[in-house]
N, C-alpha and C positions, 0 to 999 in steps of 0.2 A: 634704746633697746626698751624693750617690753615689760612689761611688770612680773612674767613669769621668771625673767631672766633674771630682774632687779632681785627678786626674793632668793630664788638660789644661789646666785654670785655674793649675795652679803651674808648669807647662813652659811657656804661652803669655803666662800675664801675667805671674810673676812671673822667669820665666826662671832657674829652677831644671834642672840639668841629669839624665838619667836617672838616675846615682847617688844624686843626693839623694832624688829624687821616691821611688826602692827602699829608702834606709831610712825615709823616713817611711811609708809606706803598708805597706812588708810584702811589697809584690808585685814579679816578678823582674824583670830590665832585659828579657826578650822578650816578657812581657805589656805592661809601660809603653810597649816601642816597639811592639806592635802598637794599643792605645790612642790613641798620638800617630799612627798612621796613619791612623786614622778607623778601625778595625775595630771595632764595638760588640760587646762580649761575650753573648750570646745563642745560638741556634739556628745551626748553618750547616747546610746540607742536605750532603747526602753526594753525592760523585761517583757512587758506585755503592752499591746496595743488596746487601746479603748475607743471606743464607737458606742459615744452616750446616747445617739440619737438611734445609732442603726442597731443598738445591741438588742431590743427584744426581738428585732426580727432576722435574727443568727441564726437562730433555729429554721426558720421559714425556707434561708436558703440553702444552709448546708442542708436539708430534706432534698430540694429539687437538684441541686449537685450530686448528693448521693444516687438519686434516680437515675441523674444521665448517664452514669456507667452502664447502664441495659441498653443507654441509646444507642442508635447510628451516631458517628463522631460529625455527621453534618445536620444533625437534628440534634445538636443539645444545648445549652443554653448560653447566652453571651453576656458578658457584664452588663451590657446595655438591656437584651430583654428583660433581664433579672433587675434591674432597674426600674423599668415600665411595668412588668408585672406586679413589684411592691407598691408602685404611685396609683394604678388601674383597680389593683386588688384589693390591697390593704392601707390605701390612702398614706404611703409612705411619704414624709416630708422635706425628710433631709436629702443632698447631692447626690448626681449622677458619680463625682470622682470618686467620695466614700465608698459607694458602691462597690467602683471599680478595683478599687485598693483592699477593699476584704476579698472580694471574688478571688482574686488573685494568688492571696495568702493561702486560702482554702483549696482552691483548686491545686495549689502546689500539694497541699497537705493531706489533701485528698485523693491525689494520684489523678488526677481528670485530665483530659487534653496537654498532659505532659509532654514535651518536646522527648523524643528518644534519642539517647546517644549512641553513637557509631564508632567501630572498632577500626583504627586507622588499618589498610591491610597493604599486602605485598604480594600480588598474587605470583605464581609459579611461571616460570617460561614454558610455553606453549602444553597447559597444563587444562587450562577451566577456558570455556567461551559459555557467552548467554545470548539470548535468544528470547526473541518476542514478537508481537506484530504490531503494526500501526494503522491508522486511517486517514485517508488526505484524499482531496478533491486535484484532479487533470482534467485536461481539456485533450479528450483521445476522438481522432476523427472527424473535429467541429464541433463534439456534443461534450459537456461536461459530465462527468462521471466520476463516482464514491470509488474507490481503488483501496485494495490492502496492499500494507507493504511488511515485510517479512525483513528482520534484519540479526545479524549475528554478529557479536563484538566479542573478541580478546580482552582476557581479562586484565591479561599482561601488557601488551603493545596498544591497546585500545583501536587498532584495526579492526575496520568493519566491514559488512557487506548487505546490501539492500537491494533487495527485487519486489514489482511491482505483480498484482495478482488481483485478477476480480475477486476472488473468495479466498476463505481459510479453509480450504476443506482439505481435507488429508494428502491427495496427491498433489495439489499445490504444497500443500508443506512438506513432503517429500523433495518436490523437485526444485524448492527453493533450496533445502540443503543441500542435493546435488551440486549445484550453480555455484554454493557458498564453500563446501568444498574443493572444486574446481579453483575458484577463485583464491583459498588459502592454502593449497597446493598439499593439501593435508585435512587428515580430522583431529580435531582437539580431544584429548581422552576423557574432557569429563564435559557434558551440554547440560545448563541450567535452564530451567523449563518453570513459566506457572503451570497450574494443572488445567492443561488444554486439553478439549476432549478429543482433539484428532490425534493424542496420544496417551491420556489417563481413562482406563476406562468406570474406575470409582478409584475416590479417595478416603484410604482407610485412617484409623489413628495414627498420630504424630507423621513419620517421613515415610511411612508406608503406602504404596499405591500399585492398583491392578494396571496392567498396563493393555491397550487397546492390543490385539495379537498381531495387526499388521505392523505397527508401530516394534514389537519385542523386535520382529523378524527385523525389521530397517535397522534397528540399532543393535543385532546380532551381527548384519552382515557389515557393517562399519566399526564394527569394535567397542564404539563409546559408551560411557556411562551417563544415565541420564536420571538428573537430579531435579526435583520440581521443587519448589517453594511454597512455605505455611501459606494456607488461605487468608487471601488477604494483605499479604505481606509481601507486597512488592519490593520494597525496599535492599530484598535479600536477593536482588537481581539489579543492582542502582545503576551500575553503568549502563546497561541497555534500555533499562528507562529514559534514562537521558539522555542515549543517543536517540532515541525514538522521536526524541522534543526537537533535536536538535537537526533532525533530517525533515521534519514538518518545518523549521522553522529557516533553514538554508537552503536545502535542497528542492521545496516545495512552493517560496516564496520569490517570484511570482508564481502567479500557479502556471505550471509548466505545460508547454502544449506536443503534441504529438502524433503523427497518423495513426498511430500503432499501440500497444503495451511495448510490445518488444522495442521497437524505438524509444519509447520511453526509457527501458531499462537498460540502453545499451547508453543512452547521455546520463542516467544516474549510475549507471560504473562508473565513466570517465571522474564522475564528483567523488566516489568512493575512494579510488585512487590518487586522487588529487590530495586526500584526505591526509594523505600520507606525509604533506610534508608540516601538517599542523602538529603542534606542541602540546602535548596536556602537562596541564598545572601541576606543577610541584615534580616533573619528570626534568632531564637534564637533554636527553634527547630527543628528535623526532619521532611520530609513529613508524613511517617508513624502516629508519634505522634501526626500533626498538624490533621491528616484526623481523626483519632478515635475521638477526640473531634467533628469532623465536620461531623460525619456519621450521628450523632441522631437529624441532624436539615432537612436531606433530607425528600421527599416525600416517603410515603410506597409505596413499588409496587403492581398491583392489583393481587389476587390470579391467576389470569388465563390472563396470557401474549398474547400480541397482535398476529391475526394471522394472520400471515405476507405469506400468502402465493394467489396464484393466479390461480383460476379455469376456464374451458372455456370444451368447446365440438367440437370432429371433425370427421373425416372422413377420415380411417385408405386408404389411396390412392393403387394402384396398384403394387409398390414396399414395400409394409408391414411398411407401415411409416406414421407418422402423423406429420406436419409441426405446430412446435411453435416457435413464435419470427423468422421466418425464416430458421428455422432449420428441420431438419429432422429427427424424434427421429425412432427408429423400434420395428415392436409388432411383435409377430407369424404368421405369413403367414395367419396360416388360419381364421385369424381376417381381411382378404381384404375387402374390401367395409361394413366392420363395422361402425357403428356410436359409439365413445367413448370418455370417459370422462378424461380432463387431469389433472392435481393437479401439480400443478408450484412452487419448491422450492426456497430460494436461491441459493444452494448447486446440487439441483437434480428435478429431471423429474418423476412422476409416472403417469400410464397410467392404466386404466381398464375400465373393458366391463362388464356390466349387476352388478356390485358392486362388480367384483373380479379382484384385481389389474395384470395386465397378464404383465408387462412391467416394469420397474425403471431404470434411466440414469442418469449418474453426465452430470448438466446442463452446456453447453458450452455459449459464450457470443459473440461470431464474428455472423458471419451470413453467411450462405448457406453450414452448416456444415454438415455432413453424420456421426450420430453418429448409429454406426447398430452394435448388437448382434449378431456374427454369428450364435449360435444356434437357433437362430429364422427363419436362412433358412438351416438347412442343411438337414431335411424332402424335402424340394425341390429339392434341390442341387442334394441329391441323387438319385432322379428322374430323373434328368436332369443332368448328370457325367460332360455331355463335357461343360458346361455350368463353371465348376468349377475354374478355371485359370483365367477368366474374373469375376471372381461375386463380388464386391465390398466388401463384407462383409470379405471374404477369404484375398484377398491383403492387407485390411487392419490389418487383424490381424495375416499377414504374416509377417510384419514388424517387430511383437515383438516377436512371438513364436520361442521356443529353435531352434537349429539345429539338433537337434537330429526329431522333427517332419519332415522336409525335408529328412533325411536320412530313415525315416520310409515310406515316401509317395513314390520314387524312390524304395524302396524295393518292397514295393505292387505290383506298376505298371508294374516295370520286371518281377515281379512273375505270376502275373494274367493279363497284359494288363492292357492297360490304364482306358480303361470304368468299367471295374472290381474291377482295382485296387483304382479308386477314390471311389469307392463306399464303397470297405473294410477302406479307408481311412476314411472315411465320419463315418462308425461306431466306429472308434479308438474317434473320434474326439466328437460320442457323449454320449463317457465316462466319457466326463468332468461333464456331468448334475448331475453324482450319484459320483462321488467321487472328490476329492480336486484336484488343478493343482498341487500342488509337488507330489501328487500319480501318477496322469495320466504321469508325465512327466519319474518320475522314472520308471515306467512299461515300458514306451516305449525304456528308455535306456539300462532297463538289458533284452527283447524283441530283441534289436538290439542284443546285445551281445549272444544272445542266437539263432540268426537265426531266427527268428521268423517271421512267414512271412502271417498272418491273425490278423484280429480285434480279432476273437475267443479268439486266443494264448494271446495279452493282454490282454483281458478281464478276461482269468483264472487266469494271472499273478497277479492281481490285488484283484482278488478272495482270492487268496491266501494269501496273503500279510497281507489283511486286516482282515481275519479271525484270530483271537486272540485265539480260541479254536482249531486250527487246529493240535497240539502239542501231541501226545498220550506221556504217561509217560514210560518211558523204563521197558522193559521187565527183571527184575530182577529175578523169581524163574524158568526161561523156563525149566531148568535142571531136574524140579521134578514134570514138566506136560509130560500127556500121550502121546505116538505121533499121530500124526494128523489122521484123516479118510480119505483118497484122494477119498473113493466111494461119497462123496458128492462133489467133485470136479467134478466129470466123471458125475455125473447127470447132471450139468451146460453145458456139451457139450465138457465137455475135456480126455483126452485119457491119460489112465493109462499108 
C-alpha cells in the first residue's frame, strides 16, 4: 500500500488525527494535510515557466516572431534559425532545446504558424464539385513532355474525372468541362475553383469577382454557379487538391507512355472508372455506389453541346501559311494571297476557302511554330527542284521519314542527275496523295531491292500490289486446247 493510501485510510477509516499519522508515517503535518485534502503527490504544472539563461533574450525572440506575421509563410523563423541567430548575433550560450520549448509556446500565444482547424463536412448529394489543374510528365510519341491535367471531383461521392492537355488555356478549360459533364452524365449545381485567369478577370473584395465574359456565357449555358476560393486558401477545395496529388502519385507512376495525348486520356479514363471500387475513409459505401445514388440529382445536359470553337479570317501569305495564335499553318500554294476562313478547335485547326476545307492541322500551343504539310509545296518544289534541300517543309519531313526514302533519293539523283532526280523523287512523294503511308514505304523498299530507278516504277509496284483482281486462275485444261494461231501475232508486227 502506498503512503498516500496509508494516510487517507488511517484517517478516514481508523479515525486517527494528523499528529498520530505523522508519528506513524514520518511525513510532515503539511504533507499529511495535502493528502487528506485530496492532492496527490507527483508533477504539478508551474504557473509560469522560468528561463534563467534565455530570459534576457525573450524580447528579441518575440520581436522576430512578431515580424514573421508580415512575412511569407515559407520565409519565417524556425526554432533552429532563431537559436542560430541568437548564438551568432547575440552570443547566446544556452541550449537549443530551451529555445525550442520557448519558441513553441511563443508561436502559439502570438498566433504564428499555428495550424488551422477544419469543420467536418457532410456535402449535399449531387450539389457541389471541385475543379483544379495539376502538372505531370508523360512520354508522348517517344518524347518526354510536361502536361497539364484537369481534375473535377464530386464533393459527395468522391468520383473524379481527369483529362490531359498541353496547356491551361480557356479553350482547353472549356473542353475539359465538356468531357467531364459527359463523364458524370450531368452538371453539378456549384463548381468550386481557384481564381483562374481563364474564369476570373478581376478579384474584388471578399467573394466578389468580375468573371471573364466567355466564362460567364459558358456558365450560363450549363446553368451552374461558380464559387471561387479566397486567394491563397486552397484548402477551401481540399478534396480536389488531394485528388490532384493522388492522380500524380498513382496514375502517373511510373511515367506513362502513349503515342498521342488522346491515347493517354483513354488510359487515364479507365483509371477514373476503376476508382469507383475505392472506399473513402469514413464512408461505408464505395465511390461508384455513392455516385449511382448521386447522379440523378445532377442537372441534365443540354441537347446541343456548347460550341467550343474560335473562328476568324486571314490572308494566306507568300509562304502559303495562315498565322493563328502566332503560329504558321500551311495551305496549298495555289491559295497564296487569298482570304480564308479559320476554325480553331482545342486540338486542331481547319482552314477553308469559299466554303471548301483546304487544310487541317494539329493545333500547336507554343509560339512561332511552323506547322507545314509538305504536300502543299510539292508542286512548287517540282518547278524549282534546287530549292528542295533548303525547303523547310521537306526538312521537317526528313526528320521522321524512314531510311529507305533517303536511299531512293540518292539512287534517283545518281541515275538521273540532281535536278531530274529530285523531280523524280517528288513524283514518288506525290504518291502519298493516293496511297497509304505504309503502302508507299513498302513499295519504295521493294523498288530499292529490285533496282528500280524511276518514280513510274514505284508507281507500277503500288498499282500491281493494290490490284486485288490481278491474279488469273491457273489454266488446268491447257492440254486439250488447240494450238495458238501465230498469224494474229504477225499482224501486230511480230515475225514468224
